[in-house]
C-alpha positions in Angstrom: 122.8 10.4 12.7 121.3 7.3 11.6 117.4 7.0 12.7 117.6 4.3 15.2 114.3 4.2 18.0 112.7 7.1 20.4 115.9 8.9 22.2 114.8 8.9 26.6 114.6 12.8 27.4 115.5 11.2 31.3 118.2 9.6 30.8 119.8 12.2 28.2 119.3 14.1 31.2 121.2 11.9 33.6 123.9 12.6 30.8 123.7 16.5 30.3 123.7 16.5 34.0 127.2 14.5 34.0 128.7 16.8 31.6 127.3 19.7 33.6 129.1 18.4 36.9 132.6 17.5 35.2 132.7 21.1 33.6 131.9 22.7 37.0 129.2 24.2 35.7 125.7 26.2 36.9 122.3 25.0 35.7 122.7 28.8 34.8 126.0 29.2 32.9 125.1 25.6 30.9 122.1 27.2 29.7 124.1 30.2 28.4 126.8 27.4 26.5 124.0 26.7 25.0 122.5 30.2 23.2 118.9 28.3 25.5 117.0 29.6 28.3 118.1 28.5 32.2 114.3 27.0 31.9 114.0 25.1 28.9 118.1 23.6 30.0 116.6 22.8 33.7 113.6 20.8 32.2 116.1 19.1 29.8 117.7 18.0 32.4 114.7 16.1 34.3 113.6 14.8 31.2 110.9 17.4 30.1 110.5 18.7 26.8 112.5 18.4 23.6 115.7 18.4 22.0 116.3 20.0 18.9 118.9 18.6 16.2 121.0 21.6 16.1 121.0 21.5 20.4 122.7 18.0 20.3 125.1 18.8 17.6 125.8 22.3 19.7 125.9 20.5 22.8 127.9 17.7 20.9 130.4 19.4 19.5 130.9 22.6 22.5 132.3 19.7 25.3 133.8 17.0 23.0 131.1 14.7 23.4 129.6 11.8 20.7 126.0 12.2 19.4 125.3 8.4 19.6 126.5 8.8 23.5 124.3 11.4 25.0 121.7 10.6 22.9 121.5 6.8 23.3 124.0 6.5 25.7 126.0 4.3 23.0 130.0 3.7 23.2 132.8 4.9 26.3 131.9 7.5 29.0 134.1 10.7 27.6 136.8 11.3 29.1 135.9 14.8 30.5 139.9 15.5 31.7 140.3 16.3 27.7 137.2 18.9 28.4 138.2 22.0 29.8 135.6 24.4 27.6 139.1 27.4 28.0 138.4 28.3 31.3 139.7 26.3 34.8 136.9 26.9 37.3 138.1 25.5 40.8 134.6 24.5 42.8 137.1 24.9 46.0 140.0 26.2 47.7 143.0 24.5 46.7 143.6 24.1 50.3 140.7 21.7 51.0 142.2 18.2 50.6 138.7 17.0 52.3 136.1 18.4 49.8 137.8 17.4 47.0 137.7 14.0 48.1 133.9 14.5 48.2 134.3 16.4 44.6 135.4 13.0 43.6 133.7 9.7 45.0 130.5 12.6 43.9 132.0 12.1 40.6 132.4 8.5 41.2 129.7 7.8 42.1 127.7 10.0 39.2 130.1 8.2 37.0 128.2 5.1 38.5 125.0 4.8 38.5 126.0 6.9 34.6 127.5 3.1 33.8 125.0 0.5 35.4 121.4 3.4 34.4 123.1 1.8 30.5 124.6 -1.7 31.5 121.7 -3.5 28.8 121.9 -6.8 30.9 120.9 -4.0 34.9 117.5 -3.2 32.1 116.9 -6.3 30.6 116.9 -7.5 34.7 114.3 -4.6 35.8 112.1 -4.4 32.6 111.5 -8.5 33.9 111.7 -7.1 37.6 108.7 -4.2 37.0 106.8 -6.4 35.0 107.2 -8.6 37.7 106.1 -6.9 40.5 104.2 -4.1 39.1 106.3 -1.3 38.8 107.3 0.6 36.6 110.8 -0.3 35.3 112.2 2.7 36.2 111.3 2.0 39.4 112.2 -1.2 39.4 116.7 -0.2 37.9 116.2 2.4 40.4 116.2 -0.4 43.0 118.7 -2.3 40.8 121.5 0.6 41.1 120.4 1.1 44.3 121.0 -2.5 45.8 124.4 -2.4 43.2 126.3 0.8 44.5 124.9 -1.2 48.5 127.0 -4.6 47.1 129.2 -3.2 44.6 130.9 -7.0 44.5 127.5 -8.6 44.2 126.1 -10.2 40.8 122.6 -9.1 40.8 120.1 -12.2 38.8 116.4 -12.3 38.8 116.5 -14.1 41.7 117.6 -11.7 44.0 
């Protein structure tokens, strides 16, 4: 991996949650799959601690994702439907269509949030808002994402 700017552990945590949700794994099972403690894994999901290069490599290999996407959010969001991890664990009963619909909606929402968080335009706008309002960039980004999810057809700009 080429040397880049320091990566953001909070953003990696969001991507880890997406991987875990798509694989239908608990935090405990995910930790077990990676050979780390539950405590360590749960900290990774909230952006605390650190990830060794070996752990990053193992995660990417285990779940068929690119290192650039996991660490820096670069490239397309992986198609997790191709990754079964050798097991097909039903998350809901086969005959429960409403639960399946809710699960699909949850996954869609997670994907939408990640796409928005990874947008350079969104990050730039959040930085401008944060500076103007004297708030943390993460709070400005959260405000923008919430607004965009409420009004997907509306274009966001600094003048909003």
